[in-house]
N, C-alpha and C positions, 0 to 999 in steps of 0.2 A: 709806169712805162706807157708811152703813147702807142696807140694801135699801129701807127705808121712804122714803129720800130720793131714790130713783130714780123718775123719772116713768114712767107707763105706756108712753109712746112710746119712751123709752130702753130700757125692759125688752123691748118688742117687737123693737126693733132688735138688742139683744143676743141674743135667742132666735133671730132670723133668721140672724145671723152664726154663731152656734154650730151651727145646723142645716146651714148651708152648709159649715162646716169639717168637720162630722161626715160630710157627704156625700163630700167630697174625701178625707178621711183617716178612714175608718171605724174604730171601735174594737171590739174583740172581747173577750168574757168569757174570763178566764184559767182558768175552771173547765170550761166546756163548749164554748167556741169560738163561741157564738152572738153575733151582732152586738148590741152594747149600745144601749139606749135613751138618749136625751139626758140623762135624769136618773140614769143608772146610771154608776158608776165602777168600772172594773177587773173587778168581779164582778157578774153579773146577779142579779136578784131571785130567780129560781128557784134558782140555786146557793146564794145566801145562806140560803134557807129549808132547803136540803137538806144543808148541811155537817154531818157527824156530830160531835156535841159530845163533848168529853173531860170526865170527871168526876174529882174529886180522889181518890176511892177507887180509880180505875184505876191511879194512880201507886203506891199502896201494895200493889197486887196484883202489880206487876212485881218479879220476883226481884232485879233489879239495884239496886233502891232500898230493899230491906228494911232494910239496916243504917243507912240515912239517916232512916228514919221516926221514930226516937227521938233523932236528933241535935239537941241544944238550940240549935245555932247555925244550923240550917236552919229558918227560920221558916215557909216555905211552899214547896210543890212542886206545880206544876200547869200546865195549858195550856188553850187555847181549843178546839182541834179534835182529833179522833181521826185518826191517820195510819195508813193501810194501803197496801200496794203497789197502785198503779193506781186508788185510790179518788179521789173528788172533791177531798179535801184534798191528796193527792199531786199532782194536776193543777195546783192553785193554787200550791203551793210550787215545783214545777218551773218554772212560768211565771216566778215571781219570780227563781229562782236561775239559770236557764239560758237564758231567752229575753228578757233585757233588758227587764223590765217593772217599773221602779222604782215606778211609781204604785201597783202592787198592794201593795207593802210598807207604804206609808202607810195604805192602806185596810184592810189586814189588821190592822194595829196598832190602828186606831181601832175596828173592829168588835169585836176581842177585849177592848179596854178597856171599851167600853160594856156588853158582855155580863157582865163580871166585876166591874164597879164596885160594885154593890150588895153583893157578897160581902165587901167591905172589904179585899181583898188588897193594894190599893195604899195603904191608910191607914198613915201612919207611914213610908213609904218615902222616903228622902232623895235617892236617885238611881237612874236606870236605866242599867245598864252592859251594852251589847251585847257578845256574844262577839266578840273581835277576829279579824280575818282578816289574812293576810299582804299586803304591798304587791303581791306578784305576783298573788294572787287578786283583789285589788281592781282591778288594772289589767285583768285578763282580763274581769271581770264588770262593772266600772264603778262598783260600789258594794258596801257591806257589807249584805247582806239583813237581818241582825239589827238593824243600826242603823236601817234604814228602818222596821222594825216597831216599834222602840223610839220612834222619832219620832212614829209614829202614836199610840202609847199616850200619849206626852207631850202631844199635842194635846188629848186627852180628860181626862187626869188632872192635868196641870200639873206633874208630876214631871220635873225636868230630866234630859236625857240627857248622860252623861259618857263621852266616847270617849278621854279623856286619863288614865284610871285604869290600864288594863292594855294590854299589847301581846303579840303572838304572837311567840315567839322563832324559830320555824322553820316552814317549809312542810311540811305532811303531805298525802299523797294521800288521796283519798276513802276513808272508813272503812266504807262500806256492805258490803263483802265480808269484813270481819274479824269474828271472834267476839268476845264481850264481853271476855274477859281479854286478847286481843290488842289490842283498842282501848284498854283501860286502860293497857297497857304503852306503846303508841305515843303516848298523850296525856300521859304523865307528863313534867312539866317543860317543856311547850310554852308556858306563859304566865309572864309576870313583870310586876311593877309598872312603870309608866312613872314618870318623875321626879315625885315629889310624890304619887304614887298611894297609897302606904302611909299617909301622914298624912291624906290626903283621906278615906279610908274608916274611919279610927279613930273609934269611937263612933257610927258611922252604920249605917243599915239600907239595904243595897244589894240591888237586884233585878237579877239576871242575866237577860238576854234573849237568846233564840235562836230560830231559825225552827223547828227540829224537834229534839226529844229522842228519841234511839233507845235507847242503852244507858246513858246518863247519863255516859259517860266524859269528854266535853268539859266538861260542867257541873261534874263533880267536880274536874277539873284546874284550872279557873278558881276554884272555891270554895276549894281548898287554898291558893291565893295570897291571896285576899281575907281569909281567916280568920287570916292572920298580922297583920292590923291589930288594934289593941287594941280589944276590946269590939265588934267588928264582927258584925252580924247579916246573913245572906244569905238571900234568897228566890229561888226559881227560877220563871221563867215563860217558856213557849215558845208560839208560835202553834199548834204541833201536837206531839203525843206519840205515838210508835208504840205501838199496842195489839195 
């Protein structure tokens, strides 16, 4: 039903019910912890305004991606927000990953897609492939945060999300305390194609989606699998990138 078809009386009732529900089950901003207004979702307007943005040139200044800057099969590398320890971006990401806030993932994907849509980075993309997590981590968390972000992006761009392309072969512990070369070694060989995945990406433009890019080790490991597809082009997009 379109909003235009709803009578003013029905709209007033809906707003009253929503207000009552919000009073009983208040929602809080995953960025600052402030109580959300009725028209706000997951992130308050103040935090939306203050999220530090990531710029494409930031990725090329990072030492870990210098060798990828001229790689012909990597069509784009970028993110929406700049991630630093304990900044606003980190608060939002941690709320999604560790505090069971799946709504935040959809909202994060939507805001990122709207912000980058005019840049054309989604033009020509055939599928969004979120970085897979193991079944163990999915059971612990309840969802794959990269998949939720991808679904938010899909709502804005119309590009389909494919979770049947790759799978994670083994569980790895958090990589935050490892140096770059250690992360690269630990990530080698952790992904593989799911059944039919190799054929599905052949001749396609695939955008890999993750929540945060730190050293690029995870994205490289996934890319190395995807590029075995014939004439496959890969783009990288994360909600945040460590700067």
